N, C-alpha and C positions, 0 to 999 in steps of 0.2 A: 258567580262566586261560590266556592265550595266550602264546606265545613267539615271538620272530622269528629264532630261530636257523637254521631251515631256509631262510630267504629270504637270510640273510647268507652261508651256506656256499657256495652257487653263485657268489656274486659274488668271494668270496675265491679259489675255484678257478679262475675265469676270470682273475683277476689273477696267480695263479701260473702259468698256462699261458703267459702273454705273456712274451716274451724280455725279460730285464733289460739295459738299455743300461749298460754300464760307462763310467764317467767317463774321460775321456782323462787319462793321466799327465802330469806336467809335463815328463817327458824327452822326449815324443814331439813332433816338430816339427809335426805336423798335415799337411794336405794342402797342396800346392805352390799357390802364388798363380798365376792365369792369366798367362801370358807371363813368368813370373818369370825364366826364363834370358836374357831380353832385357836385364834391368836392367843387368848388368855390362857388356855390350858398349855399351850406351847410354851409361853413365857413362864408359867409356874413350873414346868418341867425342867427348863432350862436353868432356873434359880435353884431348883433341888439338885440338879446335876453339878452345878457351879459350887454350891455349899458342900455337897459330898466330896468332891474332888479337893476342895480347900481344907477339909478336915474339920469343918464347922459343925458337922452332925455325928451324933454317937451312931456308929454302925449297928450296935446292938438294938437300939430304939427305932431309928429311921435308916434302914439300909439304903444304899446308893440305887439309882435307877437300873444300872447294869445288872446289880445283884437281883433285884427284883425280876428283870428280864430272864436271866438265867434260871431263877426259881420256877418261873412260868413255863419256860421251855422244858424243864426236867419234869414238872407235874403233868405237862401235855404229853410228853413221850411216855410217861408211865401210864397214861389213860384216866388218871385221876381228875384232872381238870375238865376235859370233855364230858365225862359223866356227871359231874357237879353242875356244869353249865346247862346241860340238857335237862337236868331235874329242876333246876331253878327256873328255866324258861317254861317248863311244863306247869309249874305251879303258878307262875305269874299269868300265864295265858289262860288258865282256866278261871282264876280269880278275877282276872281283868274282864273277861267276857261276860261273866256273870253280873259283875259290878256295873258294867257299860248297859247291858240290857235293862236291869232293874233300874238305874238312874233315869234313862230315857223313858221307859214306860211310866214311871211314876211322876217324872216332870210333865209329861203330855196329859196325864189323868189329872193331875192338881192344876195345870195350866188352863185346861179346857172345860173344866167343870168346877162349880162352886162346891158341890158336894165332895168331889175328889180333893179339892184344896182343904176343905174343912177336916177331912180324915186323914190326909197324908202330910200335909205341910208341918203341921205342929209336931207330928211323930218324927219326922226326919230332922226337923231342928233339935229335938230333944236327943235324938241319936248323936247329932253333931256336937252337942254340949258334953256328951260323955266321952271321955278318951277311949279311942278304939282299942288301944293296946290293953286298956283296963278290962275290956270284955274277954281276954284270953282265958282266965281261969273259969269263967261261967261257960264259955264255948268247949272247954276241955271236959267239963261235967256232962255237957249235952251231947258232943259229938265224938268224944274220945280224944286221945292224943295221937290220931293218925293224920291222914292227910286232909280230911274233911274240914277239920277246924281251921287248918291253915288257909285253905281256899277261901272259906267263909269269911275269915277275918280280911283277907285281901279284897274280897268283894265289897266288903263294907267301907274299906279305905277308899275304893274306887267309885263307888255309887254316890257317896255323899257330895263331893264336889261337882260331879256331872249334874246331879239333880239341881243342886242349888244354883249354879250358873244358867243351866237351861230353863229352869222355873223363872229365874229373874229376867231372862231374855223374852221369854213369853209374856211375863207381866208387863214388859216395857214395849210391846208392839203398839203402835200409834192407833188410837180409837178410830181415826179417819179411815184407816185401811179396812177396818171392820165394817164401817158404814158404807165404804164403797163395794165392799163384797156383798152386803145386803142390798144395795141398790142394783148391782149387776145380776143378782139373783144366783149367786153361787152355791153349789150344793155343799154339804159339810165335808164332803172328801176333797172337792177342789179348793176349799177354804183353807184346809189344813195343807194341802200340797203346794198351793200357789202363795199363801200369805204366812201361815204360821211356821212351816218348816224353814223358809228363807229367813224370816225375822228372828228364829231362834238359833240359827246356825253359828252367829259369832259367839254368843254365850256358851253354846255347847262345846266349841272348840276350845275355849277357856278352860272349861270344867274337864275336858279330855286330856289336856296337857297336865293339869293338876293330878288327875287320876292316874296317868301313866307314871308320873314321878312317885305318887303315893304308893303304887303297887310295888316299886322297888324298895322304897323305905320300909314298908311292912315286911317284905320278904326277908330282909337282913335280920330282923328280930325273931320272926317265926321259925326260920331254918335252924335257929339255935336251941329250939325247944323239941326234945325227943325226935330229932332227925337223924338219919343214917346216911344221907348224901345231900348234896347241895352246896352252893358257895357259903352260906351261912354256917353250915356244919364244919366245912373245911376251915373256916376262920376260927370257930369255937375250938376245934381239935388244936389248931396252931396256937391259940392262946394258952392252953393247958401245957404245951411244950416250949413256950417262949419263942416261937418261931415268927418274929414279925415280918419277915419277908413274905411268908405265905399270906399273913393277914393283909398286907399291902397288894399282893396279887388279887386277892378277893374283893378288895375295895376298888381297885383300878378297873376289874372286870364290871363290877356294879356301875361304876361311873361311865364306862363306855356304853353300857347298855342303855343308861338313863340318857345319855346324850343323843344317842343314835335314835331312840324311840321318840324323844322329844323333837328331834329335827324332823323325823318323819312325819309327825302330827303337824308340825308347822308348814311343811311342803304341801301336805294335803290341804291344809286350811288355805294357803295362799292360792292353790289352783282352784278350790271349790268357791272361795270368796273372792275371786278375781275381779268381780263387779264393784267391789267395795274400795272406795279411795282411803288410804291411810298415809301417814307420814312418810313410810318407806316406798310408797308406790309413786 
């Protein structure tokens, strides 16, 4: 008399070894749709076009989208818009780079050393409590009214959120990982590379997104102070001549830059933190 039990057991063992996929709960929103972030702006643009076509908007105050596009084409053909865009990008890039480096270095110094935290954290929080744009008159006295003070203000706008979120992430690292590193005998460098940096990355990317957005917000104001080029200067000149279509061109360019830069940071974050399970994964 034969039995089939030995043949069945390996099959069952193989089935048990395979990972079991958990069904997604109803509370989870799932993965984001491709280009889903463009749905809102596209809907807003459609409402703007419909209201303009129906005559519900004053063309002198809010020109139609096609009028703004024609104005953008005219400024581009004249060479004014490309020059202003390049100037604004250069200012934002310099200020953002300096602010990024300062925020990361200060956060690591304060997060890895009690002396550093005592010297840095209170100072940064004091700077945070002071409106950054309120520092403009003081920085003009220190650095003059050229490019230096604009870049310095942008750097301050950028480094504060990067420092705060990175330092918060460093402070939130589980102490059990520190104890494990001590048991394993990790060196200071390996401890920073294998535990500190991975633990701080989620907070760093939150601060990075806020810093990117803040750099564009600060640039709008700074380019209207003793500037001879840039998108803010273009908008300021258009305000003097009542050219609302030129102002809207500048605002749309700022909005596009902000959306593109934020999307780029989110894409990098998704790639770097692919190991982290979130609601959208």
